[in-house]
N, C-alpha and C positions, 0 to 999 in steps of 0.2 A: 256359546251364549245360549240361554234358555230358551225355549220355544215361545213362552210366555213370561212377561218381566213387568212387573208391578211396582212402581215407585211412587211413593207418597201419592196415591190415587185418592181424590176426595170429591164426595158427591154430597151437596146439602140442597135442603128446602126451605125456603120462608113461609112461616106461619104467623102472619100478622108481623110484629116485632121481633119475633124469634126466629134464630137460625137452627134449624134441624138437621144434624149430620146423619145422612144415611150409611156414607163410608167415609172414614177419616184417616188419612195418611196410611193408606194400606200400602203394604210394602212386602212382596215375596216372589217367588220364581217358580214356574212349572215347566217340566221338560217334555220334550215331544214324546207321543206315545204312552204318556201316564194316564193312569186311572186316579183322578182328584176326587176326593171327597172335602166340600166346604160345609163345615159343620157348625151349628148355632143355633140358639132359641129363636122364636119369632120376633121380628124386630132388630136382630142383630147385623142386618145389613147384607145377608146372603143373596137374595133376589136382585137388590139393587146392583151388587157386583156383576152378577150373571146377566143382567140388562146392559150394563157396561160393555162386558166381554163380549156379548153378541151384537154389539153395534146399533142396540135399541135406544140408548140413552146417551147423554153428553155428560161427561165430568166437568167438574169446575176447574180441578187443577190436577196436576201430577203426570205420570205417565202410565201407559197401558199399551206395551209394546207387543204385537203378535207377530210371529215369523217376521221380525225387523220392521213391520209398520207400526208407527204410533197411532192408535185409534182416536185418541183424544185430538188430534190433528185433521181428521179426515172431514172431507165435504159429506153432506148429506148423500149425495150421488154415490160417493166412494163406498159409505158406509153400506148403502143398498147392495152395491155389487159384492162386497165382502160378506154380507149376510146370503146372498143368493148363491155364491159360489163355495164359499170356505166354511160355512157353519151349518150345522144341522141343530135342530130343537126339539127336545122331547120335554113335553110339561106334564104336571098332574093330572090335569084335565086335558082329554086327548086333542081337542080341537081338530077334529075330522070335520070335512064336509058332508053333511047328513044326505046330499042327494046324489053323492058320488058313492062308487063301489069301493071296496078295499083296493082293488087294483087302479081303480081310476083316481082315487086320492094319492096314490104312490106314483101313478104316471104324471099327474100334474105337477108333483115336485121335480121328477126327471126332467119335465119339459122347462121348467123354470130355470133349473141349474145346468142344463145342457149336458146332462150326465148320459153315459152310454149304455148304464145297466138297465137289464130288463125287469120290469116292475113284477111280473109274474115269478120270476126266479127269485127276487128279494123276498117277497111275502112267503115264498116257499121254505127259505132259509130261515126264516121266523117261525116257521111251523104252521103256516095258514095256507098250505096249498089247496087244502079243500074249502077254504072261505073266500077265496080272492074275488068272487062275485057276489058276495054278501054286502048289505047296507050296514053303515055303522049302528043302526038300530037292531039289527040282528045279531050284532056280537056281543059278547061278554065284555066286561072291563078289561079283562086281561087282554082278549083277543084286539079290544080296540087300542090298548096300550102298545101291542105289538105292531098293529098297524102303523101307528105314530112313530115307531122306532124304525120300522122298514122305508117308511116315507123319509126319515131323516137320513138313514142309512144309503138309500138310493141315489142321494146326491153325491155320493162319495166325499164326505166333508173331512177337512182335516182336523176340525174341532166339533166336538158333539157336547151340547151344553142341555144338562136335564135337571129339571127344577121339581125336586120330591117327585121321581117317576114311579115309586112304588107307593104313594101316599094314600091312595084310594083301592089298592089292590090286596087280596088275601095272600097270607103267608107264601103258599107254594108258587102262584102266580107272581109274586113279586121277586122271588128267588130266580124264576125263568127270566125275568126282565133283567135282573141285575146280572145275570150270566150272559145274554145279549150284549150288554153295554160292555161286559168285562172282555168278550170276545173282539169287539171294535177295537179295544187298546191293543189286546195281545196278538190278535190275528190280522187285523187290518191297518194297525200302525196309527191309528187316531188318537188325537188327545182326548180324553172323555173327562168332563167335570161335572159331578153330581152334587147339587145342594140339597142338604136335606136337614132336618132337626134331630134326627134319630141317630143317636151315638152309636147304636149296635151295628151300624153300617161301616164305621171307621176302620175296622181290622181289614176291610177287602181292598181298601186304597193304597195306592202306592205312596201318596202323599196326603196328609189330613190337615187342612187349615183349618183352624178354630177362630170364629169369629164372636166378638162380644161386644155389646153397646158400640157398634160400627167400627171397630178397630181389630186388628189382629190379635188375638190372645196368646197363640203359639202355633208353630208349622210342626208337626210331626212326620216322621219318615219312617215306612215300613219296609224293612228288607225283604221280608218274606210275607207278602199279602195273604191272609186267610181265604181258603178256597171257599167259592160261595155255596158249593154244595155242603159242607159242614158248618155255614154260618146260621145261628139263631138269633132271632130278631123280633 
């Protein structure tokens, strides 16, 4: 059985008398340990699906089974526990707490998740050994994103969800961030889902899910994902 199994998943919003579908009858599967690219233009439904997968929103109908549990049927308390223990989040904008140092930002995530990882060691693993006592305002954009990744990784999540994680980064820093995310799948066994509008990232994914107008347009499998070091985007 797939680690993530999506069947006829639908999410809509009411705008006056009109029903707007953000996700409509999505059906696909994702295996454990895959790096998955969800690709589509703005408004295709990518972020809506990521919110559903992260337990931050509620679907109208269908199934969203993660590791044997259908998120559609969970209570709010159960979804909170799922987010706290099983899921790491990395966003385009880093959402760091400004009055906490890099280390304290990561330590807070460790404490909430009940993880045993050392915050300093995790920050060192993402190349920030010399920046652990700096505040977010003292860090570059790339450094802040690496703190955000360290914060997510420190929870030891089964599932790492990334919404346009390189969207505001320069080319070289973006590649460093993608390499860190790839390592999470390859070396840590996490399932990594990256949402992006940038089609140039598709070759690095084990699986590429194309969304268009709230529906799945196609799903592609890459038998030999491209090495991020050789990627140009």
